[in-house]
Structure formats: C-alpha cells, structure tokens
C-alpha positions as CSV (number, residue, x, y, z in Angstrom):
1,M,8.7,2.3,22.3
2,N,9.3,5.9,21.2
3,V,7.1,8.1,19.1
4,I,8.8,7.2,15.8
5,D,8.5,3.5,16.6
6,R,4.8,3.9,17.4
7,T,4.2,5.8,14.2
8,L,5.8,3.2,12.1
9,H,3.9,0.5,13.9
10,R,0.6,2.1,13.3
11,S,1.2,3.1,9.7
12,G,2.6,-0.3,9.1
13,R,-0.6,-1.8,10.4
14,M,-2.6,0.4,8.0
15,L,-0.4,-0.7,5.1
16,A,-0.9,-4.3,6.2
17,L,-4.7,-3.8,5.9
18,A,-4.2,-2.3,2.5
19,G,-2.1,-5.3,1.5
20,L,-4.8,-7.7,2.7
21,A,-7.4,-5.8,0.7
22,S,-5.1,-5.9,-2.4
23,L,-4.4,-9.7,-1.9
24,A,-8.0,-10.5,-1.5
25,F,-9.0,-8.5,-4.5
26,G,-6.3,-10.1,-6.7
27,V,-7.4,-13.6,-5.6
28,I,-11.1,-12.8,-6.3
29,V,-10.2,-11.5,-9.8
30,L,-8.1,-14.5,-10.8
31,A,-10.7,-16.9,-9.3
32,W,-13.5,-15.3,-11.3
33,P,-12.4,-15.5,-14.9
34,G,-15.8,-14.9,-16.4
35,L,-16.0,-11.4,-15.0
36,S,-17.0,-8.7,-17.5
37,L,-14.9,-5.6,-18.0
38,V,-17.6,-3.4,-16.4
39,A,-17.8,-5.6,-13.3
40,L,-14.0,-5.9,-13.1
41,I,-13.6,-2.1,-13.2
42,A,-16.4,-1.7,-10.6
43,L,-14.6,-4.2,-8.3
44,F,-11.3,-2.4,-8.9
45,G,-13.0,0.8,-7.9
46,A,-14.1,-0.8,-4.6
47,Y,-10.5,-2.0,-4.0
48,A,-9.1,1.5,-4.8
49,L,-11.5,3.0,-2.2
50,V,-10.4,0.6,0.5
51,S,-6.7,0.8,-0.3
52,G,-6.9,4.6,-0.5
53,L,-8.6,4.8,2.8
54,F,-6.0,2.7,4.6
55,T,-3.1,4.6,2.9
56,L,-4.7,7.9,3.9
57,G,-4.9,6.5,7.5
58,A,-1.2,5.9,7.4
59,G,-0.6,9.4,6.2
60,L,-2.8,10.9,9.0
61,E,-0.8,8.9,11.5
62,H,2.4,10.4,10.2
63,L,0.9,13.9,10.1
64,A,-0.4,13.5,13.7
65,Q,3.2,12.9,14.8
66,R,4.4,15.9,12.8
67,R,6.6,13.8,10.6
68,T,7.7,15.2,7.2
69,D,6.9,12.1,5.2
70,W,3.1,12.3,5.5
71,V,2.6,13.9,2.1
72,P,3.1,10.8,-0.2
73,Y,0.8,8.7,1.9
74,M,-1.9,11.4,2.0
75,L,-1.7,12.1,-1.8
76,G,-1.6,8.4,-2.7
77,G,-4.6,7.7,-0.4
78,L,-6.6,10.6,-1.9
79,A,-5.8,9.4,-5.4
80,G,-7.3,6.0,-4.5
81,L,-10.4,7.6,-3.0
82,A,-10.8,9.8,-6.1
83,V,-10.6,6.9,-8.6
84,G,-12.9,4.7,-6.5
85,G,-15.4,7.6,-6.2
86,V,-15.4,8.3,-10.0
87,T,-15.8,4.6,-10.7
88,F,-19.0,4.4,-8.6
89,F,-20.5,7.8,-9.1
90,R,-19.9,8.1,-12.8
91,P,-21.0,4.7,-14.1
92,G,-21.8,6.2,-17.5
93,L,-18.1,6.5,-18.4
94,T,-16.8,4.1,-21.0
95,G,-14.7,1.1,-20.0
96,L,-11.7,2.7,-21.9
97,V,-11.9,5.9,-19.9
98,L,-12.1,4.0,-16.7
99,L,-9.1,1.9,-17.7
100,Y,-7.1,5.0,-18.2
101,L,-8.3,6.3,-14.8
102,I,-7.0,3.0,-13.3
103,A,-3.7,3.3,-15.1
104,G,-3.3,6.9,-13.9
105,W,-4.1,6.0,-10.3
106,A,-1.6,3.1,-10.4
107,I,1.1,5.4,-11.7
108,V,0.4,8.2,-9.3
109,S,0.1,6.0,-6.2
110,G,3.3,4.2,-7.2
111,A,5.1,7.5,-7.7
112,F,4.1,8.6,-4.2
113,A,5.2,5.3,-2.7
114,L,8.8,5.8,-3.9
115,P,9.6,9.0,-2.0
116,A,7.8,7.5,1.1
117,A,10.2,4.5,0.9
118,V,13.2,6.8,0.5
119,A,12.1,8.9,3.5
120,L,11.8,5.8,5.7
121,W,15.1,4.3,4.6
122,E,17.1,5.9,7.5
123,E,14.7,4.4,10.1
124,T,14.1,1.0,8.5
125,H,15.9,-0.5,5.6
126,Q,12.8,-2.7,5.1
127,S,11.2,0.3,3.2
128,W,12.6,-1.1,0.0
129,L,9.5,-3.3,0.0
130,L,7.3,-0.2,0.0
131,G,9.4,1.1,-2.9
132,L,8.9,-2.3,-4.7
133,S,5.1,-1.9,-4.4
134,G,5.5,1.5,-6.0
135,V,7.6,0.2,-8.9
136,L,5.0,-2.6,-9.5
137,S,2.2,0.0,-9.5
138,I,4.0,2.2,-12.0
139,A,4.8,-0.7,-14.3
140,F,1.2,-1.9,-14.1
141,G,-0.2,1.6,-14.9
142,I,2.1,1.9,-17.9
143,L,1.1,-1.5,-19.3
144,I,-2.6,-0.6,-19.0
145,A,-2.1,2.8,-20.5
146,V,-0.1,1.5,-23.5
147,Y,-2.3,-1.5,-24.2
148,P,-5.8,-0.6,-23.1
149,A,-7.5,-2.6,-25.8
150,S,-5.5,-5.8,-25.3
151,G,-8.6,-7.7,-24.4
152,V,-10.7,-8.4,-21.3
153,L,-8.8,-11.6,-20.4
154,T,-5.4,-9.9,-20.6
155,I,-6.6,-6.9,-18.5
156,H,-8.2,-9.4,-16.1
157,W,-4.9,-11.3,-15.5
158,L,-2.8,-8.1,-15.4
159,I,-5.1,-6.6,-12.7
160,G,-5.2,-9.8,-10.6
161,I,-1.4,-10.4,-10.7
162,Y,-0.7,-6.8,-10.0
163,A,-3.0,-6.7,-6.9
164,I,-1.5,-9.9,-5.5
165,A,2.1,-8.8,-6.0
166,V,1.5,-5.4,-4.4
167,G,-0.5,-7.0,-1.5
168,I,2.4,-9.4,-0.8
169,A,5.0,-6.6,-0.9
170,E,2.9,-4.4,1.5
171,L,2.2,-7.4,3.9
172,F,5.8,-8.4,4.0
173,Y,6.9,-4.8,4.6
174,A,4.4,-4.6,7.6
175,Y,5.7,-7.9,8.9
176,R,9.3,-6.9,8.8
177,I,8.4,-3.6,10.6
178,H,6.7,-5.7,13.3
179,Q,9.7,-8.1,13.4
180,T,12.2,-5.2,13.7
181,E,10.1,-3.6,16.5
182,S,10.0,-6.9,18.4
183,M,13.8,-7.3,18.2
184,V,14.3,-3.7,19.4
185,T,11.9,-4.1,22.3
186,Y,13.6,-7.4,23.3
187,A,17.1,-5.8,23.1
188,E,15.9,-2.8,25.2
189,S,14.4,-5.2,27.8
190,T,17.5,-7.3,28.0
191,L,19.7,-4.2,28.4
192,K,17.5,-2.8,31.2
193,Q,17.7,-6.2,33.0
194,T,21.5,-6.3,32.5
195,L,21.9,-2.8,33.8
196,G,19.6,-3.4,36.7
197,G,21.5,-6.5,37.7
198,Q,24.8,-4.6,37.7
199,K,23.6,-2.0,40.2
200,A,25.5,-2.1,43.5
201,P,23.5,-3.0,46.6
202,S,22.7,0.0,48.8
C-alpha cells in the first residue's frame, strides 16, 4: 500500500469514528424525547468536540503526508472544537445564541467538507459521500438559523435526524474506502503471483 493509500486509510478511519459518534449522538437524542433544550445543546457540544477531534485527526494525517487537502479537515475540526468549547465553558449564553452557534458550526463544517470531497475525487470516487455529509450539514445549519424558535421538539428531531444522516454518510464513506483498498491489495497480490509464475526457470 503506497503513501496515498495509507493516508486515505487512516483518515477514513478517523472519519469512521466521527461517524460512529454522530450516529450514537443521533440515536441518543431521538431515544430521549424529554430532553430539555439546555441539556440538548450541552449534549450537542460534547458531540461537536468529539467529531471535531476526529476530523482534526484526519487533517493532521493528511498534513503529515504533505498533502494539499489537509486545510478543510483542519478547519472543520477546529470549528467543532471551538463550538464544543464555547458550549461547555460559556454556560451562561442563552439557548438562542447557542442554537445560532450550532447552526454556524454546521454550515462551516459542511462548507469545508465539500472542497475536501472535490480534492479526493481523483483518488476515490467514493468522496461524493463526504460531499453528501457536507450538504446535509449546510442544510441543517440553514434550517436551524432560519427557524431557531420553532420549538424544542422540532429542534430535537432536526438535530437527531441530522446526526444520524451524517453519521451514516461518513461510515459508508469509510467502508467504501476500506473496500476499495481491499480490492486494490487483492489485485496487486494477484498480479505479483501471476508475474512470479511467468518467470522463466534459471
């Protein structure tokens, strides 16, 4: 496996962990309908921290290999850490302000996911799944920003469905990356065996 393959494998693993965190968060939110807005936002802050950490890890992996597509990952991860940090360290902020912060984070992280998907398109056409998660994030952020006072239950369902959808997209992307790598490794192994068997005896 070459350097590019290793980088995609490791960053895909980071995004898979972010997807698992997103999926778990979404399931918890939808399974806990009596959650207050304050508790919901605090839980979202924890999710943003975890997701941002894993996205940042993917960016650092790309940076370590001197790839040019590390910026979207890094900025998206830092945005998640910033929103999560504000949620926990500034508890005095009103629920409305925190909702706008969540909306801003979703739009920004989605906007960074789109160029990352485009940059990876030449290496793996599965990056459309990463782009899909970006589109979902932007759509969710716009909905929250336009209808911030639509009610706790509506916000509750929006956040839960958004997290599950993004988690599934990220997990499927990581799975397809792993599947593609397995096919390439198998093809390379088969080719080596074929070429080895064709060598003339000395």
